C-alpha positions as CSV (number, residue, x, y, z in Angstrom):
1,M,117.7,79.7,131.4
2,K,114.3,81.3,131.6
3,F,115.8,84.7,130.8
4,F,117.2,83.4,127.6
5,Y,113.9,81.9,126.6
6,N,112.0,85.1,127.3
7,S,114.6,87.2,125.4
8,R,114.3,84.9,122.4
9,Q,110.6,85.2,122.5
10,F,110.8,88.9,122.7
11,H,113.3,89.0,119.8
12,K,111.0,86.7,117.8
13,A,108.1,89.0,118.3
14,L,110.0,92.2,117.7
15,A,112.2,91.2,114.7
16,P,109.6,91.5,111.9
17,W,108.5,94.9,113.1
18,V,112.1,96.2,113.1
19,F,113.1,94.5,109.9
20,L,110.4,96.1,107.7
21,P,111.4,99.7,108.5
22,L,115.1,98.9,108.0
23,V,114.4,97.3,104.6
24,I,112.2,100.2,103.5
25,S,114.7,102.8,104.6
26,S,117.7,101.1,103.0
27,I,116.0,100.5,99.6
28,T,114.4,103.9,99.4
29,G,117.6,105.6,100.5
30,L,119.6,103.8,97.9
31,L,117.0,104.5,95.1
32,Y,116.9,108.2,96.1
33,R,120.7,108.6,95.9
34,V,121.0,106.6,92.6
35,S,118.1,108.4,91.0
36,K,119.4,111.8,92.0
37,D,123.1,111.4,91.4
38,L,123.5,108.9,88.7
39,L,120.2,109.2,86.7
40,G,120.0,113.0,87.0
41,Y,116.5,113.4,88.5
42,S,115.9,116.6,90.4
43,R,115.2,116.7,94.1
44,E,111.5,117.4,93.6
45,Q,111.1,114.5,91.2
46,V,112.4,111.9,93.8
47,H,111.2,113.6,97.0
48,W,108.5,110.9,97.3
49,L,111.4,108.4,97.9
50,M,112.7,110.5,100.7
51,S,109.2,110.7,102.2
52,L,109.1,106.9,102.3
53,H,112.7,106.8,103.6
54,E,111.9,109.1,106.6
55,G,108.5,107.7,107.3
56,E,106.7,111.0,106.7
57,W,103.7,109.1,105.2
58,L,102.9,107.7,108.7
59,G,102.1,111.1,110.2
60,N,103.8,112.6,113.3
61,N,103.3,109.8,115.7
62,G,103.9,107.1,113.1
63,E,107.1,108.8,112.0
64,L,108.4,108.8,115.5
65,I,107.7,105.1,115.9
66,Y,109.3,104.4,112.5
67,V,112.5,106.2,113.6
68,I,112.6,104.4,116.9
69,L,112.2,101.0,115.1
70,N,115.0,101.9,112.7
71,S,117.2,102.9,115.6
72,L,116.5,99.7,117.4
73,G,117.3,97.7,114.3
74,V,120.6,99.5,113.9
75,L,121.6,98.9,117.5
C-alpha cells in the first residue's frame, strides 16, 4: 500500500510540470497550423509560434527539459 501512496504523491508533484508544456505545445502547434494553412500566413510570420511549440525560448538545456516533460506527458 505504501508504494501506491508514494506513486500518487510523485504523480501529484509531477503532473503540473508535465501538464504545462503539453498545453503550450498543443495550443501553439494548433495555432501554427491554422495560421499557416487556413489563414495564409507565411512561415516567417508565424515562426514565433513554432519557437514556443518547440521550447526554443528556454535555451539549450531548457529545451531539452521541455522535450523530456512533453515525452513523459505523452507516455
